[in-house]
N, C-alpha and C positions, 0 to 999 in steps of 0.2 A: 806838718805845716811847712810852707815854703819860706826859705830864708831870704833875707835881703841880699842883693847881689853886688852891692857897692863894695869895692875893695880900696883900702887905704894903703898907700905905700909910705913906709917910714925910711927916711934917709937921715944922715946926721943933721940935726937941727930942724928938720921938717917932717910933717905928717900931713899928707894931702891925698885926695882921691886920685886914683888912676882908673878913670872910668872906661878907658879903652883897653884895659888889661887883656880881656878875652879876645878882643878884636886883634890885638898884636899877636897873640898866640895863634889864632886861627889863620891870620894872614901869612904868617911864616910857615905854618904846618901845611898849608895848601900847596906849598912849593915841593913837597915830598913826592918823589917818583915812587909809586907803590911797587914798581917792578925792580927797583934798585935796592936790594936788601943790604943797607949799610947801617951803621950805628947812628943814633941821633946826633952824637957829637960830630961825626963825619959829615952828616947832612948840614948841620949848622955852619960848618966851615965854608960851605959853598952857598948858603942861603942869602938872598938879597934882603938885608936888614941891617940896622945900626947895631953897634956893640951893646948898647943898652937894651934894645929890643931882643937881641939874642940872649942876654942875661935873664930877661923876663921869661922867655920861652923855656930856657934850660931849667930855671927854678921851678916852673910849673910842671914840666915833665918829670923831673926828679922827685919833687914833693908829692905830686898826685900818684905817680906810679911806684913810689918808694924805690926808685931805680937809679942806676948810674947811667948818665948820658952817653958814656963811652962803651956801654954794653947793650942797652935796650935798642931794639930794632926800630928804625925810623918807619919802615913800612907798616909795622904793627901800630905805631902812633897814628898813621894815616887811616888805617882800618878802624881804630877806635874813634876817630873823629867822625867818620862816615856812619858808624853805628850809633854814636851819640845823637847825630842829627835826626835819626829816625825816631828817637824817643824823647826829643826835647831835653837832651842830656845836659844842656847848659844850665838848667834849673836845679837848685839844691833844695832838698827837703830833709826834715828831721821827724822821726816818729816820736810823738809827744810822750808816750808811755815807755819808750825804749824798745830795743830789738827783742827783749824777752816776750813782749806781747805778740810780736810777729811770729816768733817760734811757737808760742802757745796756740796761736790761731791755726798754724799748719798742723799741729799735733793733736788738735781737739778731737778728731775722729779716729785716732789710733788707739786701739785697746791698751789700757795701762800696762798690762803684763807683757806687751810687746816692746816696751821701752826699758832697757836695762842700764840704769845709771851706775857709775862707779865700777863698771866692768872694764878693766884695762886689757885690751887685746895684745897678746904677745906673738901669736903665730896664726897663720892662715894656711891650712893644708887643703888642697883641692885636687880633684880630677873632674872630668867633664860631668856637669850637672850634679856635683856633690862637693859641698864645702863644709869644713869643720873649723871653727874658731876656738883657739885656746886662750882663755882669758882668766884674769885674777880679780877677785872681789873680796876684800877683807883678808887677803893673804891666802884665800882658798881658790884652787884652780877649778875652773868650770869649762865645759865644752858645749858649744852651741853648734847645731847642724842645720843646714839648709841646702836647697838645690842651687841657689844663686847667692852671690855677695855683691853688694854695691860698695865700691871702694871710694870713700870721700876724704881720704887722708890729706892733710896739708902737704904741699909740695916739699916743704922742709923735711917732713918725715919720710916721704918716698925717696928722698935723696940722701938721707943720713947714712953714715958709715955703719958697718956691721956691729961695732962694739959700742955704739952710742946708746945712751938711755932713751927709752921710748920707742926704739926701732921695732917694727913688726916684721917678723920673718915670714916670707911666702915660700911655700913648698908645693910644687916647683917654683923657682924664683921667677921674677918678672924681667927676665933678660931681654925680652922683646920690647921693653919700654926704656931700656938704658939710653939709647940715642936720643929719644924724645926728652927724657929728664935732663940730659946734658945741655939742651938748648933752651931750657926754661930756667929762669933765675928766681931766687927767693928774695923778695923785697923786705926791707927792714923799716920799721916805724917805731917811734916813741911818741905816744899820745898821752897828754895829761889833761885832766878836767879839774879846774880849780874853782873853789867857792869863796866869795868875798862878802864882807858885810854890806858893801854898797857897790853900785855899778859905776865905778870911776870912769869907765870907758864911754859913758854918756855925758860926762862933765864938759860943758862948753868951753871951759878954760883949758881943757886938754885937747879936745877934738874939734873945737870951733863949731861950725855948722855941718860937720860931716856925719853926725849921727842922724838916723840909724845907719849902720853899716853891717856888712856880713863878715868881712875878712880883713885882716891886716897882713902885710908882708914886709919883713925886715931882713935884708940879706946879712946884716951884721950880728943878728941874734942867734943863739944856740937853738932856740925854738923859732924858726923863721916865720911860721904862720900861726895866727890865732883867729878863732871865729866865735861869734856870739850865738845865742840861741834865738829862734823866732818867738819863743815865749818870753814873758817877763820874769827872768830869773837872775840870780846873782852868780851865774856860772860863765866861765870862759874856757874854751878848749884850745890847748896848744898842740902843735903838730910839727914833728921833725921827721921827714921821710928820706930814704935813700942815704946819701953820704952824710946828711945832717944827723940822721939817727945814729949812724955808726960812731959819731963823735961822742955820743952819750952812753954807749954800751957799757963802759966800765964804771959808770957813775953809781954811787950808792943811792938809796931812796932820798936821803936828805940832800945829797948833791944834785939830784934831779929837781927837787923842790927849789933849791937856791938858783939853779940854772933857769928854771921857769920864771921865777920872780925877777931875776936880772934881765931876762929876755923881755919881759913886759916893761921894765924900766927903760930899756934901750928902745923899744918900739914906741912907747907913748911919751918918752922924754920927760919922765918924772922920777924922783928919787926912789930907789929900791926900798928905802926905809918906810916910805909912805905906803907902798904896796904891801910890804910885810905887815904893817899895822892893820891893814884891811883884810889880810889873808885869814881864812878860817879852816880850810881843809883842801886836800889834794887826793885825787884818785887816779891810779894808773896801774897798768899791768905790763910786765916785762915779757913781751911775746917772744923776743929773740932767745931768751934763756928758758922759756917754757919747753920742757921736753916733749910736750904733746902738740906744739905748734912750730917752734924753731923758725919763727919769722912772721911777717905780716901776711902778704899775699904775693902771687906770682907776677912776673912780667917776662915777655918774650925777648930773648937775645936774637941774633941773626939766625934765621931759619925757625924761629920759635912759633910762628903761626901754624905751619905744617906740623911742627912737633906737638902742639896742643891737640891738633886733629888726630894724630897718631896715638897720643896718650889716651884720648877719649874712646878709642876703638875697643870693643869687648874682646875678651879672650875665651875662645871655645864655648861661647854662649853660656858662660858660667860666672866669670868675673866681669863686672861692669864698672865703668869709671865715671865719676861725677865730681863736682867741685869747680870753683872758678878757674883753676889751672887747666881744666880740660876744655875751656871755651875757646873757640877759634873764629868767632864772628865779630870780635872787637870788644867783648865785655869781660875779658879776664880781669881779675882783681876787684870785681864788683859783686854786690849782693845779688843783683838781678842776673848776672852771669852764672853764679852758683845755683840760683833758683831754676833758671832755664835748663841747666845741665841735669837737674833732677827730673824735670819733665821729659827731657830727651831719653834718659836712662829708663824711665818708666815705659816709654814707647818701645824701646829696644827689648825690654824683658817681655812685654805683652806680645811682641811680634814673634818671639821664639817659644813662647809657652803654649 
């Protein structure tokens, strides 16, 4: 279902629509010179815009890309804008039944015995047209063999140190990917989904005539962004990306809950005690501490577009690389970027088989 695109900006004492939010971002980002590979922060320093407009653009880039403005490549942002224009990327959708249904649809024609759940891969030993995976299931080591392997590991795992939990050893090692990995960064996100007894965000005494809306933005809150669902539910989703997420990394689950409630209080200008009284449950996953993820999704530093292209290149027609971090067309960090990379790898394997 398509989401409402109205965004409310919360500043001290006010909550009002910022209907030209995306126009501000687009107008600024169209000034990017795609050939000048500088950081987004360096670009903003020279952009023609007011300080407030630059604040809007920076918050959008850091939140959406889970990135640091002083690291992410400005030319990569320009590429992402051009890619989004081709697919009406300004529109937001939610899968009513969740991403699980999407995965099940993709896997429906795969024979059940070809899917090995809870098999933790520890090593990939390979030579040309021969791959052996060493994995553990229930404490028992198993070895799986094939002519090819498709590597879809999150960037955080590909980049982790040799002694870190969750690391997969490649033998021979992927030394030819080292430079590419160094120019791609792992973005951080803390996302919470909260359930309440009633939809206080639709109360006219709080939002006036601003409902329905899709998003709120509050620079002063630990969770700067919240969004509603296109369905009639009692859920709100809180989002902290990039530097905002890193402020929450050391928080315990209860501290995350308190931070989320206080953020809603700051955003909607209502007492936290009222929100606490309506609160029912919270759902979140600490992706940054997950040994099998080590972060949210990738973003390109300077030189990162070509780095993603190099990362995507197969090795000796045996190891093939997919996942959003391998996208070099402007869709990195997205589900459709990951999906398209899978189609690309399928074509590559068919071409050499």
